[in-house]
N, C-alpha and C positions, 0 to 999 in steps of 0.2 A: 320695378329698375332703378338703381340707386342712382344719385346724382352724380356722382364719379362716372358710370359707365356712361349716362345721358353726355356727361362732358366732355368723352372721349369719341363717343360717335359724332358728337357735334365738330369737334376739330378734322376728324377724319372725313366727314361729308363737307366740310369748308374746303380742305385741301384738293378733294376730288374735285369739287364745282370750280374753284377757282384755277387749279391744273388741268382740269379742260376745256375752260375756254380760253385761257394761255394760249394751250395746244393749238388747239382750233386755229387761233389768230396766226400762231407762227405758221401752220400748216398752210395758208394760205399765200403767206411767202415763199415758201418752200416749192409749192407746184406752180405756182408763176415764175418763179425762178427757172424751175426746171423747163418750164414751156418755153422760155426764151432762151433753153440752153444755157443759161449762166451757172458757173460753176460753183455748188453747195457743199463747201468742206465738211459742216456736221450740222447734224440733225440733233439736239438732245431734249431728253424729255426730264425737266429738273432743272437746276442750275447746280453749276460746279460749286464743291470738287467733285470730279467724276467717279465715279461707283463702278459701274461697268460698261464695257465696249458689247454692244449688243449684236453689230453687224459693221465690218471691217471692207467687204468686200466691193470692188468699185471705186468711183472718186468721192464717197458721200460717208463719213463716218457717223454711226447710227450710236448713241451713246444714253447711258441711264445715269443721272447726275444725282448726289446725295440731297441736295435740298429740294421738297418734294412739291415745290409751288411752281406751275408751268413749265415752259421750256423755252429753247432759242434756237436760232438758223443761223451759223455761220456761213457767209458767202465771201468768196476771194475778193479783196480789194474794197469790201464796205466800208474801211477805215477812213477812206477819201484819199489814199495815197495811190498815184500811177501804179498798175501791175502790168509788166510785159506778157499781157494773157488776154486774145479777142474774147475768152469766155468770162473774164473778170467782167463783177460789178461796174469796176471805176470804167471798165471800156465799154460800155451798153450808152445808146443813146438816150437822150432826157426822156423820153416817152417812156422809154421800156424802164428805166430805174424810176419811174413816178409811178408805172403800173404795179411792179414787184411791190414798193413799199405800200400802195394803199391797198394790196390784197388783203392784208390781215384785217384793217378794218371793215372790208365787204366780206369775210369770212363771218366775221361777228356780228354784222348786221343779219347774215342769210341765215345763221344759226338762232338769232331771236325771232326771225320771221316763222323758221322752221319749228321753234319750241311751242310759240304761241297758235300757230295752225292746228301742230299735233295737239294740243289739250282741248282745241275747240272741237276737232275730231272725235276724240276720244270722250270728250264731255266736260263741259264746265262744271265744277263743284259749285254745289250752293251753301250760304252762311246763314246760319241761324247764331240764337247765341243760348249760353248754358247759363240758366238761374241761378245765384248765389242766394245772399239775402236778401229777405222780400220785405216791403216797408207794411207796417200796420194799416190797416183800413183802407188798402190802394186797391186798384182794378186786379191787381195781380192775385192779391189774398180773396178777393171777392170769387174772383174764378176760380180757386181752388188750386191755382199754380204752385207747386212748392220747390224749393231749393233741391239743384239736381234734374228739373227738368230742362229739356232744351227746346225751346220754342222754334220752330222752323218755317212754318209759313204763315201768311195774312191772307185771310179767304182763299186758300188752298193756291197761294201765289206764292214761287220759291224766287230767291233773289240770288243771281250769281255772284260768284266771287270777285270778277272781275265787269260787272256790269256798270259800277259807280253808282248805285241807288243802293244800300242796305235795307235791311228789312227795321232797323232800328228807325230811319229815316222815314222809312214808309209808315209807321206805328207814328211820329211824331207828326207828320202832315192829315193823319186823320185824326187828329184829336179830336175828341169830345164825339167821335162816333162809336157804335157799338160794331165789332167787329169778329171771327171767328178764327183762333190761334190752332194752328196744328203742331200739337206736343209728341215730343217722343220720351218716356219714362226710362229712367235707370235699369228697371228691369228687360228694357227693350222695346215693351209694348207702346203703343200709340193711340190716341185719343183726342178729340178736337172739343175746345170750349169756347164759350163765347164771354166778351170781356167787354163792358164799355171805358173806354178811354179816357182821363183826365181830358177836362177843357184846356185849351191854349192860354186860359186867364192863370190855371193852377201850375201851368209847368215852369219849372226854372231849373238852375243849376243843380240842383241835389231832389229834384222831383221830376221824372219822367213821365211821358204818356202811360204807361204801366205802373211804376212805383215799384222798379228791381234796384237795390241799394248796389249791389254788385253782380257783374255779369263777365262772362268772357264768349269770346267767338269761337265757334266751332263749326266744323262741315258739316254737314245733313247727310241723307242717304240715297237723297235727289241729284242727277245730274242734266243739264240742260243741254240738249244735241244737237247739231247744225249738220247740214249737207257738205258735200265737198267747197263746194263753190263759195259758199255761206262762210265756210270755215278759214278758206283763203282769204277773202274778204276782211274779215274779223283777224285774221295774222296778220296782213299788212297793216290794219289800222292801230293795231295793238302794240306793231314794231315804230310806227311814225310816234304813235301817241309816247311810249318808253324811251324814242331819243328825245323830243320834246322836253318831256319830263327832266331828262339828264341835261340839256341846254339851261333849261331853266334853273336848275341847280347849282350849273358853273356860276349862272348870273349871281344868285343868290350866296353861294362862295364868294366870288370877288367883293361882293358888297358889305360881308361881314369881314373880310380880313381887313380892308379899307377902313371902316368906321367902327368896328366892335374887334378889335384883333385879340382882346382879352378874353372875349366871351368863347363859348362853345362853336364850331362852324357846324353850319346844315348839312355837314356829310358827316361821313363815317369811313376811318379807315377799316384796317383787316381786322381786329379785334372788335369793332363795332359789329362790321359786316358780318363776321363769324356766331356772334351772339345773337344778330338779326334771324340770320339762317336756321339757327337751333331751334330758336322762340316758334319762327314760322314752321319746323318740322316737326316739333312735339308738339304743337298746339292744333295746326290746319293740316297736316298731313303729306305727304310728297307730290300733290299734284301742284299743291301751290307753292312748294318748293320749288317745283321744276319751273315753275312761272317766275320766281324770284330770280332764279338764275337766266331766265330770259331777259330780265331788266338788267341783269350784271353784265349779260353779252353786249347788251346796247351801251350801257355806261362802259364798257372797255372800247368800244367803236370810236364812241363820240370823246373821250379820253384822248384816244390816240389819236386821233386826227388834229389836235390842238397843235397850232404852231409852234411848239416847244421843244427844244432839243433835251434830251436825245429820243424824245417821241416820235414816232412817223410822222407825222406832221412837221417836228423841227427838222427832220432830217428833208423832207419833201421841199421846206423853205429854204434851208440852207444848200442844196440842188439848184432852185431857182434863183437864188442869188449868186449862185455861182455861175450860172449860163447868164444873166445877166451883166456880171461885172468880171468873170473869168477869173485871170491870174490875181485878181487885187486880193481876192479869199485864198490867203493858204491852206495848206493841208494843214499846218500846226494851230493854225487860228481856227478850223475847223473842227479838229478833235481837242481844242483847249473850250471849244464852247461845247461839246457832248460832255466834256468831265464837267463844266463849273454847272451845266443844266442838271446833270446826275445827282452832282452835291445839292443844289436845291432841290430837286423832287425829294430826295433821300430825308431830308430835313424837315420839308413838307408833311412828308408822311411819319415821321418821328411826332413832329407838331400835333397832328391828328389823332394818332395813336393813344396820346397824354390825354387828350379828352374823352377818349374810347374809355381808358380803364377810369377815370374820374365817374364817368356817367355809370360804369359797373361796378363802383364802390357807392353808389347812391348818393354820387356829389352833383355839383352843378355847374 
């Protein structure tokens, strides 16, 4: 497949994944609003301008829009103004409004949990590495391992893609020992070879335990399977880990902005995410790409709960402040807060995207 074709598929895959995550998020708002009988004016797939009205019967307009990333739900009275309709969002109790706003975050967390649990049930892929260049007089050369071979296990042990322990780490930890390596050859055949790893004293930045100059991670033909109970436990733990990873990343981002504003931030924008999704898909396959989608779903949940307008968390903050201070926060002030917040978010997105492009061009 040509590089151009791969790029097109990568873009389509990125749009599909991100669009699905946002639509699931908006579906949470939609279903919760409907459950409380709040009037939903429009459920849109994609963002305006509008391309097609898919269904216009009833009180909700279902639309397909030209910008293909994500979707939106439009509630009557959601802009903060008072509407003379008992079913308007602005007419609801404080708790009802908060539940509708937090529902999108909950849906993204549930989606991440479903993805992680589903992968565990289907079978975690295991990761080996494809041998590139072999260092002369190295354990690899002595064992007869050649470029193109894939090392898939050590002493019969396979290493799950999401286990936290990689095959390379296992080799490093057994420096100086004699191990049996499972190989998959370019012609599809398999074999086991014995290799005596370099001692720890001879391992440095350019000399690993096996002596391979270039290598690349790849999935093997073996999967790790779990029963239903264990898969659910693993799914829950991975969801918690993903949420914690995102929260930690936000802390690093704040530190980077404050202390190193001219350096590349430790996060990626749309261009960087699309590139990463493409790399994972083409090198490691669809299952690990789906795992990345689970992490992105957790990412969307954490970002949206931040108390920054116009995110869900920001709107929840404004509702709470209005509940505390009442009429002292005007509708105009609320709407202006959302507008200023949107401008800041858009500028931030452009800033991150600039670094994504520089990375893509090989800069620093």
